[in-house]
N, C-alpha and C positions, 0 to 999 in steps of 0.2 A: 504492499500500501503505500510506498516511500511516495513523494513527490506532490501528492495532492495538497493543495494549498488551503489555508483555514481562513475562516471569515476574518480572524482578528489579525491577518498578515502573515502568519508563521507557516511551516512546511513540516508536512510527515517526515521523518526520517527515514531514509533507504534502510534497507536490510534489518529491519525490525519487527515489523508485523508483515505476516503471510497469511494468505487463507489460499486452499487448495482442496484437491480430492483425496480419495484413499492412496495409502503410502505403501502398499503392500509389494508395488513393481519396482520399486526404487534400486536403483543401482548401485554399486559400491562408490561410484563417482558423485551419485547424489547425495549420499548420506556423507560422504567426505565435506562436500560443499556447504551441507546446511552447519556441519561441527566446525569444521577449520574455518571456512570463511566468514559465515554468519553468526557462529558461536552462539546456536540454538539453545535454550535452556528449557523452553516449554513444547512439548506435543500434545494438544487437545484434541479429543477425538468426540467426535457428536455422534457416532454410530451405535445403532443399537445393537444388542446381543445377538440377532440376526444378519446384523450386516457383517458383524464381526464373523460369526460362523462362516458364512458365506464366501467372504472375501478374503479372511485370515486377520491374523494381528498386526499391528503396527512393528516395523523392525526395532529394534534394539539400537538406539542411538547412544554413544559416550557421553555421558554428563548430560542427557536430556532427561528432563522429568518428564512421565507421561502420564495423562489422567483421561478417565472416559467418563463424559456426561451423557448418557445415550437418551435418545430420541426417535422415537417408531417412525420410519421412513416408508414409502411405498415402493415395494417391488414388484416389477413389470413381470406379470405371468409370463408373455411370450419369448421371454430370455432364459426361462428354465427348463429342462426338458420335461420335468414332472408336470410342468402346469402348461405346457403347448396344447395337449387336447381341450382342457377346459378353456384354455384362451381362444384357441379356434371356435369353439362351440358358442362363445359368449361374443365374440364379435359376427360370427354369421348371425345371431339374435339381434345386435345390435343392427345390422345392416335390414334386416325385417323390419324394425322397429322405424325406419327411414331416420336414423341416427343424425342429428346436426353437427356432430364434429365437435363438441365443446366438453366431453367428459372429462378428460382429464383436467384441462384448464378451471373446469369448477373443482376438481378436487382438489389441486393445488392451493387455489385461493382458500378453500375451506382449510387445509391443512395450514397456510400463513394466519390464519384466525388463531386457531386453535396453540400455536407454539407460545402464544401470549396469553391464553385463558386456560392452560392446565397446568396441574404441579410440576410434570417433567418438563413441559415446555419451559416453565422459569425456570425450575433447576437446572437446567441447560444453561440459560443466560446468565444466572445467579454464579455457576460453578465458572463459566468462561470468564467474567469479569473478575473473578476471585484469584483465578491463575495469574490474569494480566497483571495484577496489583503484587500477586506473590513474585514475579519474576523481577521485579525491582530494575526495571529496564533494559533487561536481556531481553533477545530475540525470540519472539512467541510464535510458533503455528499453529492454526485451527483447520479443522477438516471433518467432513462427512463420508459419504461415498464419492458425489460429484463434486463436491465444493460449491454448490450454488443455491441451496434452499435453505436447510440448518446453517449452513456456513455462510450465507450469503445475508441472511438475516443478523447474525452476529455481529458481521461486519457490517452492517447498515445501523446498527447501534453504537458500534464502537468509533466508525466514522463521525455520527453525529455527537457523540460525547467530546470527541477530539476537535469540533467546530467548522468540520467540511458542510458545505452548502447541501441541501438536499439533492438539486439536479446531477452534481457532479458525483454524491453515492448511489442514484439509481443509474446513473453510466455507468459507475464501475461494476454494479449488479448485474446490468445487461451485457458486460464483456465474456459472460459465460457462451453466450451465442456465437461467439468469433471463437472461443477455443474447442466448443464442443460440436462444430460443425459436422464434423466429418462423423462423429459418434450419431447425429442424428438423421444426417443422409443413409447410415447404413441401417437403421431401425425402420426408416420410412420404407426402404426397399425391401426389407423383411416381412412387413407388415403388408405391404402392396402385394406381394406373391404369395401371401397366405390368404389375403382375402377378396383381392382384385379392386379394392375399393380406396380411391386417392383422398378421400375423406376423411377415413377414418384411419388410415397411413399418416395423414398429417398430423391428426390430433395425437395417435401414440407416439409418434417420433417428438412430440412436442415437450416429453418427459425427459428429453435430453437438452431442453434449452431452458429460457425463463420468459416472463413475459412480463411488461412494465406495469401490469395492472395489478399482478400478484405482490409485487412490492409495495403498491400503492393501498392494496387490502391489509397489509402490516401497519402502515401508518394509520389509516383508517380506525383499524381496530385498537391500536395503543391509543388514539385521541380519543376514542369513543370511551373506554374503562378506565383510561387513567389519566386523560387530560393532556399530558405530552409525555415524548421521550423523557 
């Protein structure tokens, strides 16, 4: 997050704050960079127990304190062998019902609300800020699976606290769409092959990206229930 300007004229330091996706495929060079170049002191994991079981534990990094504040996330049935038949049946049913193509978007907007209204969600954010304070200025990394929903919301809160303007925060949130463009295309092509429906393929592929209205739903929920961030 280094380089973002705050509204009082300061600049966030480079090499201190990192939002990312899951770390299980890190190379030796990746690990060395985090430890030797950035002197990482905290690895904060928002993945659920099921996420960790599916994708694996974070690699151990020398001198880095690991913490897990789990929050349950959506797992696409179509990307698991066990769920393939169920997923295909579901998609066929959606086609028969003249599906409008916004099921996942609706799901995510609801999920962005619940992060701020459930005990697990609040515990995740509380733990996040606890670890940031405990890092005493050291470099901190936080992640979930894709680094966009749980991680994106935590980043929105942190950038707000640091004084970055709302539009810049939303632009940072939307960078996911650039970084995960290849994943979104792969999902689209797979679902299109299963269903023959461009409408449904586009919707299902949205899980590998983000929409502006999702993070705006987070702002709206916070303002409605708490007054302000």
